[in-house]
C-alpha positions in Angstrom: 23.8 47.7 19.2 22.4 44.2 19.3 19.8 43.6 22.1 20.8 41.0 24.6 18.9 37.7 24.6 16.1 37.6 27.1 16.8 34.9 29.7 13.1 33.9 29.7 13.1 32.9 26.0 13.5 29.1 25.5 15.0 28.2 22.2 14.2 24.7 20.9 17.4 22.6 20.7 16.4 20.6 17.6 15.2 21.3 14.1 11.8 19.6 13.5 12.2 16.7 11.1 9.1 14.5 11.3 5.8 15.9 10.1 2.7 15.0 8.2 2.6 16.0 4.5 1.5 19.7 4.8 1.0 20.7 1.1 -1.2 23.8 1.0 -2.7 22.9 -2.4 -3.1 19.8 -4.6 0.6 19.4 -5.5 3.8 18.5 -3.6 5.7 21.6 -4.9 5.8 23.3 -1.5 5.7 22.6 2.2 6.9 19.9 4.5 7.0 16.3 3.6 9.0 13.1 3.9 10.0 11.5 0.6 11.2 7.9 0.1 11.5 7.3 3.8 9.5 6.5 6.9 9.5 7.5 10.5 9.5 5.4 13.7 8.8 6.7 17.1 10.8 5.5 20.1 8.2 5.0 22.7 10.8 5.2 25.5 12.0 8.7 24.6 9.2 10.0 22.4 11.7 10.8 19.7 11.6 9.7 16.0 14.1 7.9 13.8 13.8 8.4 10.0 14.7 5.4 7.8 15.1 5.1 4.1 12.2 3.2 2.4 12.7 -0.4 1.1 14.9 -0.9 -2.0 14.6 -3.4 -4.8 16.9 -6.3 -5.9 18.0 -6.8 -9.4 15.2 -7.9 -11.7 14.3 -11.5 -10.8 11.8 -12.3 -13.6 11.0 -10.3 -16.7 7.3 -10.5 -17.8 5.4 -8.9 -20.7 2.9 -6.1 -20.1 1.6 -4.1 -17.2 1.9 -5.7 -13.8 -1.6 -6.7 -12.6 -1.2 -9.0 -9.6 0.9 -11.5 -7.8 -0.2 -14.1 -5.3 1.6 -16.8 -3.3 -0.8 -19.8 -3.7 -0.6 -21.9 -0.5 -3.3 -24.3 -1.5 -1.0 -26.4 -3.7 1.7 -26.5 -1.0 1.8 -29.3 1.5 4.3 -28.7 4.3 5.6 -30.7 7.1 7.3 -29.4 10.2 10.4 -31.2 11.4 12.4 -30.8 14.6 16.2 -30.7 14.6 17.4 -30.4 18.2 15.4 -27.5 19.6 14.7 -25.8 16.3 11.7 -26.3 14.0 12.0 -26.3 10.2 9.5 -26.4 7.4 10.0 -28.8 4.6 8.0 -28.8 1.4 6.3 -32.0 0.4 5.1 -30.6 -2.9 6.2 -27.7 -5.0 5.0 -24.3 -3.8 4.1 -21.8 -6.5 3.2 -18.2 -7.1 0.8 -16.8 -9.7 1.9 -13.7 -11.6 -0.3 -11.7 -14.0 1.2 -9.3 -16.5 -0.5 -7.9 -19.6 -2.8 -10.7 -20.9 -0.8 -13.6 -19.5 -0.9 -15.6 -16.3 2.4 -17.2 -15.2 3.3 -19.7 -12.6 6.5 -19.6 -10.6 7.2 -23.0 -9.1 9.9 -23.8 -6.6 11.1 -27.4 -7.0 12.5 -29.2 -4.0 16.0 -28.7 -5.5 17.2 -26.3 -8.1 16.0 -22.9 -9.3 12.4 -21.7 -9.6 10.7 -22.4 -12.9 8.7 -19.7 -14.6 5.9 -20.9 -17.0 3.1 -19.3 -18.9 -0.1 -20.9 -17.8 -2.8 -18.9 -19.7 -2.7 -16.3 -22.5 -5.4 -14.0 -23.8 -6.7 -12.7 -20.5 -8.8 -9.5 -20.6 -7.3 -6.1 -20.1 -8.8 -4.3 -17.1 -7.7 -3.3 -13.6 -5.8 -5.0 -10.8 -6.5 -8.7 -10.2 -8.0 -9.8 -6.9 -7.5 -13.3 -5.6 -9.6 -15.6 -3.3 -8.5 -19.1 -2.2 -11.4 -21.6 -2.3 -12.1 -25.3 -2.4 -13.6 -26.8 -5.5 -16.4 -29.3 -5.2 -17.1 -28.8 -1.5 -19.7 -31.5 -1.5 -17.3 -34.4 -1.6 -13.8 -33.1 -2.5 -11.3 -30.8 -1.0 -9.3 -29.7 -4.1 -7.7 -26.3 -3.3 -8.1 -23.7 -5.9 -7.7 -20.0 -6.5 -10.3 -17.8 -8.1 -9.2 -14.4 -9.5 -10.4 -11.6 -11.7 -10.5 -7.9 -12.3 -14.3 -7.5 -12.6 -14.2 -6.8 -16.4 -15.1 -10.4 -17.6 -15.9 -13.7 -16.0 -13.2 -14.6 -13.5 -10.6 -17.4 -13.8 -9.8 -20.2 -11.5 -6.7 -22.3 -10.9 -6.9 -25.9 -9.6 -3.2 -26.4 -9.1 -2.6 -27.5 -12.7 -4.7 -25.5 -15.1 -6.1 -22.0 -15.4 -9.7 -22.0 -16.6 -12.2 -19.1 -17.2 -15.6 -19.6 -15.6 -17.8 -20.7 -18.5 -21.1 -19.4 -19.7 -22.6 -22.8 -18.7 -22.0 -21.8 -15.1 -24.5 -18.9 -15.6 -22.1 -16.5 -13.9 -23.7 -13.0 -13.4 -23.0 -10.3 -15.9 -21.3 -7.0 -15.3 -19.6 -7.9 -12.0 -17.3 -5.6 -10.1 -13.9 -6.5 -8.6 -13.7 -8.4 -5.3 -14.8 -11.7 -3.9 -16.1 -12.8 -0.5 -15.9 -16.4 0.6 -18.3 -17.1 3.6 -19.4 -20.5 4.9 -18.5 -22.3 1.8 -20.3 -19.9 -0.6 -18.4 -17.6 -2.9 -20.0 -14.2 -3.4 -19.6 -11.6 -6.2 -21.5 -8.3 -6.9 -22.6 -6.8 -10.1 -22.7 -3.1 -11.1 -26.4 -2.8 -9.9 -25.5 -3.8 -6.3 -26.8 -7.4 -6.5 -24.8 -9.8 -4.5 -24.7 -13.3 -6.1 -23.7 -16.5 -4.4 -22.3 -19.6 -6.1 -24.8 -22.4 -6.7 -24.7 -26.2 -6.2 -25.1 -29.1 -8.6 -27.3 -32.1 -7.8 -24.5 -33.8 -6.0 -23.9 -30.9 -3.6 -20.8 -29.8 -5.4 -20.4 -26.0 -5.3 -18.6 -23.0 -6.6 -17.2 -22.5 -10.0 -16.7 -25.6 -12.2 -18.8 -26.1 -15.3 -21.6 -28.0 -13.5 -22.2 -25.3 -10.8 -25.0 -22.9 -11.3 -24.7 -19.2 -10.3 -28.1 -18.1 -11.3 -31.4 -18.8 -9.6 -32.5 -17.3 -6.2 -29.1 -17.0 -4.5 -29.0 -13.2 -4.9 -29.7 -10.2 -2.6 -29.7 -6.6 -3.5 -27.8 -3.9 -1.7 -30.6 -1.4 -2.0 -30.6 1.1 0.9 -29.5 3.6 -1.7 -29.8 3.3 -5.5 -26.1 3.7 -6.2 -24.1 1.2 -8.2 -21.7 -1.5 -7.0 -18.0 -0.9 -7.0 -16.2 -3.6 -4.9 -17.2 -6.6 -2.8 -15.1 -7.5 0.3 -15.3 -9.5 3.5 -14.5 -8.5 7.1 -14.8 -10.9 10.0 -17.9 -13.0 9.1 -19.6 -10.2 7.1 -19.9 -9.6 3.4 -19.3 -5.9 2.6 -20.9 -4.3 -0.5 -18.9 -1.1 -1.3 -20.9 1.0 -3.7 -20.6 4.5 -5.3 -21.6 6.6 -2.3 -22.7 4.1 0.4 -21.5 0.8 1.9 -23.8 -2.0 3.1 -23.2 -5.1 5.3 -24.6 -8.6 5.2 -24.3 -11.7 7.4 -25.1 -15.3 6.8 -28.6 -15.7 8.2 -29.0 -19.3 6.9 -32.0 -18.4 4.9 -33.5 -21.6 3.4 -34.9 -19.7 0.4 -33.0 -17.2 -1.7 -29.7 -15.9 -0.6 -28.3 -17.1 2.8 -27.4 -13.5 3.4 -29.4 -10.9 5.2 -28.6 -7.2 5.7 -27.4 -6.1 9.2 -30.3 -3.9 10.3 -29.4 -0.2 10.4 -25.8 -0.8 9.2 -24.7 1.5 6.4 -21.9 3.9 5.7 -22.4 7.2 3.9 -19.1 6.6 2.2 -18.7 4.7 -1.1 -15.6 4.2 -3.2 -14.0 6.3 -5.9 -12.1 3.5 -7.6 -12.1 -0.2 -6.9 -8.3 -0.4 -7.5 -7.8 1.6 -4.3 -9.4 -1.1 -2.0 -6.9 -3.1 0.0 -7.0 -5.4 3.0 -4.2 -5.7 5.6 -4.5 -7.7 8.8 -8.3 -7.7 8.6 -8.7 -4.0 8.0 -9.9 -2.5 4.8 -8.6 0.7 3.2 -9.9 2.6 0.2 -10.5 6.1 -1.3 -14.0 7.2 -0.5 -16.5 8.9 -2.7 -19.9 10.4 -1.9 -22.3 13.0 -3.3 -20.1 15.9 -2.1 -17.2 14.5 -4.3 -14.5 15.0 -1.7 -12.3 11.9 -1.7 -10.7 10.7 1.6 -8.9 7.6 2.7 -11.0 5.4 5.1 -10.0 2.6 7.3 -12.7 0.0 8.2 -11.8 -2.1 11.2 -14.3 -4.5 12.9 -17.0 -2.8 10.8 -16.1 0.6 12.4 -15.0 3.3 9.9 -12.4 6.0 10.5 -11.1 8.6 8.1 -7.3 8.3 8.2 -6.3 10.9 5.6 -5.3 14.4 6.6 -6.6 17.6 5.0 -3.3 17.8 3.1 -3.8 14.3 1.7 -7.4 15.2 0.9 -6.2 18.2 -1.1 -4.1 15.8 -3.2 -7.1 13.5 -3.8 -9.3 16.5 -4.7 -7.3 16.7 -7.9 -8.4 13.2 -8.9 -11.7 12.2 -10.6 -13.9 9.2 -11.3 -11.8 8.6 -14.5 -8.4 8.7 -12.7 -6.3 5.6 -12.8 -5.2 4.2 -9.5 -3.0 1.3 -8.3 -2.5 0.3 -4.6 -1.0 -2.4 -2.5 -0.5 -3.2 1.2 2.6 -4.6 2.8 4.4 -5.1 6.2 8.0 -4.5 6.8 10.2 -4.1 9.9 7.3 -3.6 12.3 5.5 -1.2 10.0 2.3 -1.6 8.0 1.9 0.4 4.9 -1.0 1.2 2.6 0.5 2.4 -0.7 -1.7 4.4 -3.0 -0.8 5.8 -6.4 -2.7 8.0 -8.8 -1.1 7.5 -12.2 -2.5 10.4 -14.1 -1.7 12.8 -11.2 1.8 11.2 -10.9 1.9 10.8 -7.2 2.3 8.0 -4.6 1.2 8.6 -1.0 1.9 6.0 1.7 0.0 5.6 5.0 2.1 4.3 7.8 -0.7 2.6 9.8 0.8 2.2 13.2 2.7 5.5 13.2 -0.3 7.3 11.7 1.9 9.3 9.3 1.8 10.0 5.6 4.8 10.0 3.2 5.5 10.5 -0.4 7.4 7.8 -2.3 8.8 8.2 -5.8 11.1 6.5 -8.3 14.6 7.7 -9.0 13.3 10.6 -11.2 10.6 11.9 -8.8 7.7 10.2 -10.6 5.2 7.9 -8.9 6.4 4.8 -7.2 5.8 2.1 -9.9 4.9 -0.9 -7.7 1.4 -2.3 -8.2 1.3 -5.5 -6.2 3.1 -7.3 -3.4 3.2 -10.8 -1.9 5.8 -13.1 -0.3 7.7 -16.2 -1.4 8.3 -19.4 0.4 11.4 -18.0 2.0 9.5 -15.1 3.5 11.0 -12.5 1.0 8.8 -9.6 0.0 8.0 -9.8 -3.8 7.1 -6.6 -5.6 5.7 -6.3 -9.1 6.5 -3.3 -11.3 3.3 -1.8 -12.8 5.0 -0.5 -16.0 6.9 -3.6 -17.0 5.3 -6.4 -15.0 8.8 -7.3 -13.7 9.3 -9.1 -10.4 11.7 -7.9 -7.7 12.6 -8.8 -4.1 12.1 -5.8 -1.7 13.9 -5.3 1.5 15.4 -2.6 3.8 18.4 -0.5 2.8 20.7 -2.9 4.8 20.0 -5.3 1.9 19.0 -3.1 -1.0 20.1 0.5 -0.6 18.8 1.4 -4.1 16.3 0.3 -6.7 18.0 -2.4 -8.8 21.2 -0.5 -8.8 19.6 2.9 -9.4 19.9 5.5 -6.6 16.8 7.3 -5.5 16.8 10.5 -3.4 15.7 10.4 0.3 14.3 13.9 1.1 13.3 15.6 4.2 11.5 18.9 3.7 11.0 20.5 7.1 8.2 22.9 8.1 8.8 26.6 8.2 10.4 27.1 11.6 10.7 30.3 13.6 11.4 28.8 17.0 8.2 30.3 18.3 9.8 33.8 18.5 9.4 36.6 16.0 13.0 37.7 16.3 16.1 37.2 14.1 17.8 33.9 14.9 21.5 33.3 14.5 22.3 29.7 13.6 26.0 29.1 14.3 26.1 25.2 14.4 24.0 22.3 13.3 25.0 18.8 14.4 23.5 15.8 12.7 22.6 12.9 14.9 22.6 10.0 12.3 24.1 6.6 11.8 27.9 6.9 11.3 28.1 5.3 7.8 31.1 5.4 5.5 30.3 6.9 2.1 27.0 8.5 3.3 26.8 12.3 2.5 23.9 14.5 3.4 23.1 17.5 1.2 21.7 20.5 3.0 20.0 23.6 1.8 17.5 26.1 3.1 14.7 28.5 2.1 14.0 31.8 3.9 11.2 32.9 1.6 8.5 30.2 2.1 9.9 27.5 -0.3 10.2 29.9 -3.2 14.0 29.8 -3.6 16.7 27.7 -2.1 20.3 28.2 -1.1 23.0 26.2 -2.7 23.6 22.7 -1.2 26.2 22.3 1.5 27.5 18.8 2.3 27.8 16.9 5.5 29.9 13.7 5.8 27.8 11.4 8.0 30.8 9.0 8.5 32.2 11.5 11.0 31.7 11.0 14.7 30.1 14.5 15.1 29.0 15.7 11.6 28.3 19.4 11.7 27.6 22.5 9.6 28.7 25.9 10.8 27.8 29.5 10.1 24.3 28.9 8.7 23.5 32.6 9.0 20.5 34.4 10.3 16.8 34.1 9.6 13.4 35.0 10.9 11.6 31.9 9.4 13.3 29.0 7.6 12.7 25.6 6.0 15.4 23.1 5.4 15.8 20.4 2.8 18.0 17.4 3.7 18.8 15.0 0.9 20.6 11.6 1.1 21.7 10.2 -2.3 24.2 7.5 -1.6 24.5 3.7 -2.0 24.5 3.2 1.8 22.1 2.6 4.7 20.6 5.7 6.3 19.0 6.6 9.6 18.8 10.0 11.1 17.5 10.9 14.5 17.8 14.6 14.9 19.5 17.9 14.0 20.8 19.6 17.1 21.2 23.4 17.1 23.4 26.0 18.6 21.3 29.1 18.1 20.9 32.6 19.6 18.4 35.4 19.3 19.1 38.8 17.7 17.0 41.9 17.3 13.4 42.1 16.4 
């Protein structure tokens, strides 16, 4: 005879959906995770909603070669604000443009005052290296205010764009050899770092003109060595009013001390991190914070956040286990972006075929993929003059608009799966559970079907999918059987919007 349910036993009313990635080893093959979606906590109730990740428009511009960087260049854009009634509008006085780098070619995308944008090849024969980094500067600061953009990947001398022409910094400028990616513009001086940890500042000609044109001189005494440890340079960045030298297993900080001889920079006394960088292509900045994959002599990579010069490890042990499978030779791409009140740091290891996404404000990690379960192939993001998110494909260099599923519920017409793998769940009671009804609290969307299956043997095998029509007022599944411990897999694969809040249960206890 079945034992009666003890009245003192409280059974949770909802199946847990939102969790951190909880892989037990260095793959995604088991355990709980959120795939191609993100979670958002309702502060009023403490409950979460799960949304589908952004989708992609049809291909906007086809480029040749691997995607290596996009940048909305504001320096060439003059804008005026006009009032119409009680509303303010921006009108462009000159043509705004975007720089796009794919393969060995730098393109410009110009938006005329009327008509369609114009794509042009500006420069061919660029070097093949990593992701390009951009820094907006002013040419000839001594007497001119020509806006310009300097950019490079650290493998050869950088390039600069003056609004008309792309030019590589010439040998006549005595640019330092063997520099690493990243620039820091501080108080009118542009700084770069070489592989030995020397931080070089741009020089001045006899007329006081500075930075990177052919008359500028980079050599001389404007150099300071990041030398607390004898590790090599990896990436140069700026935060607040400080230059940050990120090296192999340490990070050092400098400020503008106004030194009259040598470099204007001096080290901040006692300021050093015992964390370096595994790969320069993992370093990104978003809203003044820096994120990268660390490296030190213990060779245990983690993701760090540097905010106001204060470091904090933001990766979880499960994410660290994924990063443990990488090495100094692993190829990475990364990019930051903001959407719908969320800030994301997107990190891809190409040879390990995974993309992990840190949701900064929610402090959650997700897995994003393409339609076939491979890494998410986006390498760079910016915005256009209309405020649209512009994404670049790493494999093809192609340019797309990205937006929520209410605008693009797929990737350029190709559906991708949105998967929720729940934790193993036993309701906190080591007794048999009888699950009679599951009700799905989700948006009531025509054409949206949820596929549901479960595993009662620790993710080893799965039941056949059952299907729930989310267009119904109260979508339910009945007769889900009995279990001691169970994980569920919920999959949405439909050309619709998607938001799910909870899975409510009608469940009782059986025998031990």
